[in-house]
N, C-alpha and C positions, 0 to 999 in steps of 0.2 A: 625353151627347148632342155630336156633333161637327158644327162649323158653321166658318163664317167670319165674320170681322168685319173692316169696311172701315175704315182709318185716316184721317186727315184728308187726306193726299196721295193718297189712291186707293190704298194699297196693300193688298193682301189677306192677312190674317192667319189663319192656319189655328190652331183652337183648339178644346179639347175641356173640357165642362164637366159635373163631376158632384157629386152630393149635394145637400142643401139646408140652409139657414141664411144667415147671412151671408157676403157673398163674400170670397174670398181668391184673389188672383192669385199664380202661382208662376212665376218668373223665371228661366230657366237664364243660365249664364254662357260663356265662351269655348269654342267647338269643340263647342257641344252644342245640342240641341234640345228642343224641349218634352217630347220622350220622357223626357229625363234626370231633368227634376223630377217627371214624372206618377207616378211610385213613391209620391209624398209624398200624392197625391189619396185614395187607396184610405184609407188611417187617418184622414185630415181630413174625409172625405165624411160621416160620420156626424153630424158638428156642425157642417159648414161647405157652402157653394156654392163648391167647387173648379175655378179655371180655370186649365189649363196651355194655353201656346199656344209656335207656332213663332217665336221673335223673325225680323224681316225678314232676308232673306237665306238663311234657313235651312228646311229641310224642305220643308213644302208652303205655305210664305208667301212672297208676292212681295218685291220689291225694287226700289223706285223711287228712281232717282239723281237728283242727288247725295246722298251720305249727310250727315245731321248728327244729332249726339246727341238734339237738339229733335225729330227726327222720331220717335225710340223712346220719348220722352217723350209724344208726341202717340198713338204706337200703343196706349201703358197708358191714356192718357185715353179711347181708343175703346173699348178693352176694360172700362173701369170703366162706361163710359154703357152699355154690353150687359148688364151685370149690376145695372143698377139706380141707377148714379149715385155709389155710393160703394163701397171695399173696402179692405181690408188687402192689403198687399204682403209678400211673401216673394220673395229674390233669394239666388242662391247664388253665391259668388265674384264676378266681375266684373257678373255680375246683379245683384249687391248694390248696386254703385255706382250703377247704373241706377235701382234703387228708391229709393235715398237721393236722387237727383238728383229723381226724380219728385215725393217728398214735398216738397224744397225748392222746387220749382215752384209749388207750390201746389195740387196736384191734389187732390181729393176722397178723401184716404185716413185711415182710422182708427188704423191701426197699420202700422209697418215692423219686419220680421224682417228680418236679413241673417246669412249664415253665411261666414266667412273671406273678407272682400274683401280682396284683396291688396296693400293700400296698402303702399308703400314707407317703413317705420319704421326701416329698419336704415341702417346707416353705407353710403353709397355707392348706396343705392336710386334717387334721382333719376336720377343717371349712368346707372345699367344701363337705366333705363326709357326715357331719352334715346337710347341706343345702340341699344336694341330698336326702337325707332320709326323710328330711321334704317334700319335694316338689313331692318326688315320692308316700309317701303315701297318699297325700292329691290326686294326680292324680288318684290312683289305687282306692282308696274311693269313688272316684265320677265317677267309671266307665271310664273314659278317658285313655284307653290304648294307644291309639295313642300318646298321650301326653306323657305317662309314658316311651314308647320307645325313642321317641325325648329326652327327659331327660338323658336317658342312653347314647344315642349316642352323645350327647354333652359332657357329662363325659368322653367318649373316645376320644374327641378330634377330632370328624368328624366335617369337615366343614358344614356350614350351608346349601351350595348349594348341597352337597352331602346329607343332611338329607332330604331335601325336594325331590330329586330325589328319594330316597329311598321309602320317602312317596308314591310316584306317581308310584312306580314299582309294579308288580305281587307279589313280595316277601313280600309287607306288611302287607297282611292279616295274612301269617303265623307268622309274628313278634309280631302283635297284639294277637295272641292267645295264645301266653306263656307270654305275657306282666307280668300276675301276678307272674310269677318267677321270674322277676327283684327284688321283694321283698324279696326272697328267697335268692339270690345271695347276696341281701344287707345286709342280716342277717349273712350270713356265712362270711362276711368279717368285721364285729363287726364294731368299731369305725373307721376302716380302716387304722389303725397303724399296725406296726408290732407287734404281739401280742407275746412279748418275752419270759412270764412266760409259755405258752402253748409249744411253740417251744423249750424252755429249757428242757423240759422235753420228749422230742421224744427219745427214746432209739434205733433207728435204725439208719442207712445210708441215709441222704438226699442229693439229687443232686439238685440243683437250676440253673436254666438256662435262659437266655436272649438272645437278639439279639442284633448283634452290629449295626443295622440299626433300631432300637426301640429307643424311645425317653431314653435320660440318665437317668432320674429317675426310669425307669424300671429297668436298669440294677442295679442301687443302691439299689432298693428294694429286687431285686434277690440277690444282694450280703449280704443284711442284714439278709435274712433267712438262706443263709450258715452260716453266722457267729454266728448266734444265736443258731442254733441247733448243739447239740454236736459234732455230726458226720456229719457236714454240708460240702459239696464242691459246688463251685460256677465256673462255666463254661459259656463263651459267644461264640455263634453260630455265625461266620462271614457272614454277609450279609442278615442275617434273621432279619424280623420284628415280631409283634405280632402275625401274620398269617404265622406261620412257616411252612416251606415246611418238609410233613412227611418223603420223602426220605432225608432229611439232618439230621431230628430229630432221626428217627429210629436208625441209627446205634449207636448214642452216648447213646440212652436208651438201647439198647442190650448189650452195654459193660456195664453199669453200673449195669444193673438189673442181 
């Protein structure tokens, strides 16, 4: 079922719901839409009512300004209301930071699962995030959307030749279209460090996942999330990278949720 949900500030959120059972809301990360996490819906829909949605400023959703992280938490609150007043949350990458913040904010969440939230646990990580923030704000402020996308791709560690290849590909125009939302994900990530005080206040079970084939610092970040949340569990998916296979991830999520 495809439909729209209206958030507290009037923003229209495009969402899709499949399956029957306890509600699970899937939250995408930077430079992505609901379609990015939608492949999880199929293998989960046999046991759950699964919702994927376009975060504000992406896809078919609206984008009421000015942006604030609290507005995205309200978006999740509206989606939870729409599915019956309670749900579990899954967030990929920076989308994981958003669902952790939503849980810390006291939304009616049963359980939270996150995959490779890119918190800076390595030396110099906070400085790197601060420099990225400054350059991102400058690029977006000057309307240089392509440069903003390049900054993000470099932050992810993508090689220069791959970045230039992407810039010359048909998908680049779509990436530029949602480039302003890079500032939203950057705000969700805060200073880039593990938000220990916020995580310590989460009162529901948290599953923090990472792939064995991802960089070691991503696994350390995932471990830090699990160790900080009072009911946190850490698990590594063998052979997986940041682009996790939905068919590998779904059974793990189903067992936890």
